Phi, psi and omega in degrees: 000140177266155178242146177301158179301137182297136178239107180296332181294332177289324173297325176295322177293324174300321180299316177301317182298310185288323179294323179293321178295316178300316179299316180296317183288327181271323184224071186298332180289330181268327181244067189296332183256012187301335182294346179289351174302329178296322179295323176297316177302319181299315180297315179301314181297314179301320180292308186292314181296316181290327176299317178299312182296312184298312184295322180284327174294321179297327179272351183076023184244014183287136178228123178298316182299317180291321180299307182291327176298318178294323178297318179298315180292333179280317190268318192290318188302305181295320180297315180298319180295316180294319178297315180296315180295318179297317180297317181296313179297317183297326179303323184266345190241337189261150171289168187298316182293325177292318180291325177299315179295319178298321177300317178299313181290329178292317177297318179293322179294319180292332179267359180059046174229027182301324181298323179288322178297315181287331178303325181277353181255204181286169183289162183301326185267359180291156178301327180301333180298332182291346182248023178244098187298339182248020179304320188292351181286355179300319182289323176296322179298316180297318178298315181294322176298323176294316181298329182288314189265330186296314179302324179295317180293317179297313181301321184287337186240358190301320185284347176250086191304313184292326175295317179298312181297319180298315179296317180300309182294321179297313179300318181298312183291319179296316179298317179296321178296319176300317179300310182295322181293309187285335181295340180274332186244340183201092185295331179296317178296314180300327185278316190258339184288126182300329179297334179265001181242338189295338179299330180292319175291324181291333172300317175295326178296316178303315179296319179297321181296310181291329176295319178294318180295326182292341180277349178275139184298335182274004184232046182293339181295343179279346187281147181252143174275176186297324179297315178301318182294320178295319179296315179298316180297315179297317179297320178298317178298316181296319179296317179293318180298317179294322178298314179294332182280321191259332187276140170211180187287352176278345179287150174288094189243139011288299179055206179286340179298330181292345177300328183298302179292327182292310180289328175298317177294319177304312182295317181295319178291319180295333182293339177081187188277345187263351176296146189304309183297318180296318186285318188258343178251301182294323181271008175302145186302319180294318179295318179296320179300317178292320179299323181295329179256014186298323181293304177296331177295318177299318182292321186282322195296318187289316175302321180296314179295319184288319178297323175297319178296317181292312183296323179280344183064019175194175177299124183297156176300157182306319182298326179286324178292318177297317179298321179296319179293317179296319178296323179295325176295315179298313180296324179296316179295316179298319179296315180296314187286318189252356178236303185293308183298313178299324181289323181289334183249177177086189184263186178058040183297320181296320179294321179297316180297317178298316180296320179296318179296319179294320179296317180294321178296320179295318179294317177298320178295317178300319178296317181295318178298319177300320180294311183285343176267014176058035175076019179047070183297346179282352178299152179299322182295334181278350181258107180288140187275337187239009186199167180303144179296148186300327183297336180277349183271077181239171172297153171298144183280078179249238184252032187291340177250036182301136175236169179300327181295337185248006190292346177258001186293145174297338179307331183269358174271125184226163179135198184263004175208066188298347178280348180266162181294137180297144176252341180234154173233130174256123181230142176165189181273199182296326175293319176298321177300329180294346178272353178300316176299330176296313180292324179294318178295319176301316181297319180296320179293322178296319179294319180297324182274000180073023181274199189291157175288136179226113180231131179227154176248139185252128171238116180198153177201145182305136177064017177246107180287353176062041175251144187298124169087001180235157179105175175300166185302319182294331176289317180298319180296315181291321178298319179294322177296319178295318179300314180299318179298314181294318181299325187268350183248106183289344179292337180283117177245350182223131176248123181252119178257125182220132180194172170277083187297340178298333181287329192252337191301323181258019182102158184205147175239122177274124184306118176076007183233245187249179186213140176229152173259180185299320181294320179294321177298312183297324178292318179295320179297313180299314180299319181295312181298313183293327178297311182290326176295325180293339177271002181084015179272143170280140177244125177241135178248128172265120180291163179298145176293166175305124186264141174121006180295152178232073190297332181292338177290346180278353182256133177288118181258150169293150170067020179293140187274321184249166179252001182292139179272106179251026177281340185286136174262101183292141181298327180297323177293321178298315180296320178297324182283338185246354189296330182276357182236320196292310183299308178294328181293316179295319178298321179294319177298318178298321179294331179271002182059045180251128175283151179221156178240127185249106180301331183302327182299330186256349182253346189234153166242195184293338186257319189203170177243151182291131172245331179232156172230093188064234181277000185259136177267129185274345183244150173270322176208207186289344184228333185268139172289148167280182178295344180267339186293312181299310178300321178298315180298319179298319180293326180285331188244024188305312183294317180291325176297321178297319180294320186274334185264341182259108181296334181291340180263359184282000000 
């Protein structure tokens, strides 16, 4: 198979793409649009791969075996090295749940389905993304999925030009339409689904097709003169510059915003090697040098930044982020010089390809085994030396996974006399569920002191505020079931609503489901409160716990870079996280004649809030209590809980 003539300006464009991604990942506040570098890569890939396919089909020399063999030699060596290195480091540094997740992502990365694995998890821009060392493999997965199917489609339709062109344009438009549709209702789908991304590669395909046609003597009309090329190059620069200036993670991306980097890349590639910007900027020796190592650089940088983030339990200091980027450049050059180049050249190519496939299969298997073995919790790294192991810091095993099938089960009746009819109902999301151990501890203390009987029933589910008429369908169904239960049981005299109200007070969007604004939330909350009050029920609201804890920082990790104690939850951070919700929310509760319980009063002083109690960590993450948090809060607030929960004392 023949390859198109080498273009140094495309390597320069690769440099822009990879540097922008590095900037965004290391300094997101300064390089807000850096993630569009991936879109530039997509256009380049679509152009180069299709140019190879088109030119060889035109000559009658295309070979599937050779094509896929070259892809394996190009993609597998650096990827296998990064996967192996990440796995080895993770074995010694990560907790079991972190290592389990890495194993899952490693298996998905080796199988080139990372985009589908991440699609089912949190969004690309979520904080959780910062702790996924192999997150960046999603884009490689989309490219590889394209490489697998696109040559087959081209080969089957190449001799029927109009059929090929019709299919190409149809796929491009349909994919762009899918992208625009889903970016409005489900950003995760728009971001990770190959159907909403392939149009970017197909833009490169269109350029490759016309570029191939322009080389035929019968297609001179496709050729551009120097003026056209200068205009295209200038337009490409302006489009990319505007994209870097205007796009950030708050935009509905990809959507129509992705047209800016995609068309900008299209114009720069179409301008050819002789346009001024392409010749003197993109083809500059330094830019070309970065472009040549752009693939291993892309692979190395994110695991280094992420492992630093995990080990430090917070965003690493600037010096560590800079060091990670510099190290990634060194590792990328070493990978290119001593691994990629030797494998691509020389003899024994069939043996090299076989060995690479076996290595990738072995790495994928190792990742899968790690995943199904729950991250090998028996490893030394999973055993914290000065505090409870992370695996024990879970929610209390109560009704946190309540379903409609179980909503009448006695399993959900809790308190100091569970055989008696419940008098209270606790409803809320996963944060609200975290208060069940507090109520259980309160009930146990009341029983020990010979005080009143306290029995409550729990209705709760993650991301469900349990307010009438709002949320995804499964939330609405469960809320309605709880309402029916309360309406029909006269023994219930108190309804306790508990949730992370900071999430909902100003509106909320459920990933892939529904969306509410602040007014809709307030109306649903008001309707819920008034409904239960109209039945003669007391309504108590538990405010959100102090938000912003970093419990993993409380555990001594291997390989930690700094000695600073960032386990403390500063009061100023708590105030910053709650200032836009708490004051108006409390005023609103008072207007509705709703009593409330504020955990902050018992967990915080003027300087900081409790994250640990001796060797016990009170939080599971930045917002959820661990199994120890609720009981600690109950012990601190026992008298006030008695006043607010016992109607006889009111």
